[in-house]
C-alpha positions in Angstrom: -2.6 -8.2 -9.6 -1.6 -6.1 -6.6 -5.1 -5.5 -5.6 -5.6 -9.2 -4.9 -2.9 -9.1 -2.3 -4.9 -7.1 0.1 -2.6 -4.0 0.3 -2.8 -1.2 2.8 -1.1 1.3 0.5 -0.6 2.0 -3.1 1.8 4.8 -4.2 1.5 5.8 -7.9 3.6 8.3 -9.8 1.7 10.2 -12.4 -0.6 7.4 -13.3 -2.5 9.5 -16.0 0.6 10.9 -17.8 0.1 10.7 -21.5 -3.6 9.6 -21.3 -6.5 11.3 -23.0 -9.6 12.4 -21.0 -11.5 9.2 -21.3 -8.7 7.0 -20.0 -8.0 9.7 -17.3 -11.7 9.4 -16.2 -11.5 5.6 -16.1 -8.3 5.6 -14.1 -9.7 8.1 -11.6 -12.9 6.1 -11.2 -10.8 2.9 -10.7 -8.6 4.6 -8.1 -11.7 5.8 -6.2 -12.9 2.2 -6.0 -9.4 1.0 -4.8 -9.3 3.8 -2.2 -12.4 2.4 -0.5 -10.1 -0.7 0.5 -6.7 0.8 0.9 -4.8 4.1 1.1 -3.9 5.4 -2.4 -1.2 8.2 -2.7 -0.8 9.7 -6.2 1.9 12.0 -7.3 0.3 13.9 -10.1 0.7 17.2 -12.1 -2.6 17.0 -14.0 -4.5 19.5 -11.9 -7.8 18.7 -13.5 -7.4 15.1 -12.5 -6.3 16.1 -9.0 -9.5 18.5 -8.6 -11.7 15.7 -9.9 -10.6 12.8 -7.8 -8.5 13.8 -4.8 -10.1 14.0 -1.4 -6.9 15.5 0.2 -3.8 17.0 -1.2 -0.3 17.8 0.1 1.8 20.5 -1.8 5.6 20.1 -1.4 8.1 22.9 -1.9 11.8 22.4 -1.7 11.3 19.1 0.1 8.8 20.4 2.8 5.1 20.4 3.2 3.8 23.8 2.1 0.2 23.0 2.7 -2.3 20.1 3.2 -6.0 19.8 2.9 -8.8 19.8 0.5 -8.2 20.9 -3.1 -10.1 24.2 -2.9 -8.5 25.3 0.3 -4.9 24.5 -0.8 -5.4 26.2 -4.2 -6.6 29.3 -2.4 -3.6 29.4 0.1 -1.5 32.6 -0.7 1.6 30.7 -0.1 0.8 28.1 -2.7 -0.2 30.8 -5.1 3.0 32.7 -4.5 5.3 29.7 -4.9 3.6 28.0 -7.9 2.1 31.0 -9.7 4.0 34.0 -8.5 7.5 33.0 -9.3 9.2 32.8 -12.7 7.5 35.7 -14.3 10.8 36.4 -16.0 13.5 34.1 -17.2 13.6 30.7 -15.7 16.5 30.1 -13.3 
């Protein structure tokens, strides 16, 4: 319904949460089609989905941009690795 309204921006919060791989794939393909006509911003924690469908990612930490760019470059950023993989080795705070 919203697509018909000729939107310039669509913001989605975890659109594939709880979906199986088949549904996730169909959703990703649909979002790619929509992104040809307007900007699509997705907040998502499914990194497989992000790697498959994102063209640009922004990583936030404590309310600030930690890194921005293509998925491969952002995942290789030492700051991103430290913040999201290096912390919490012991008990959770």
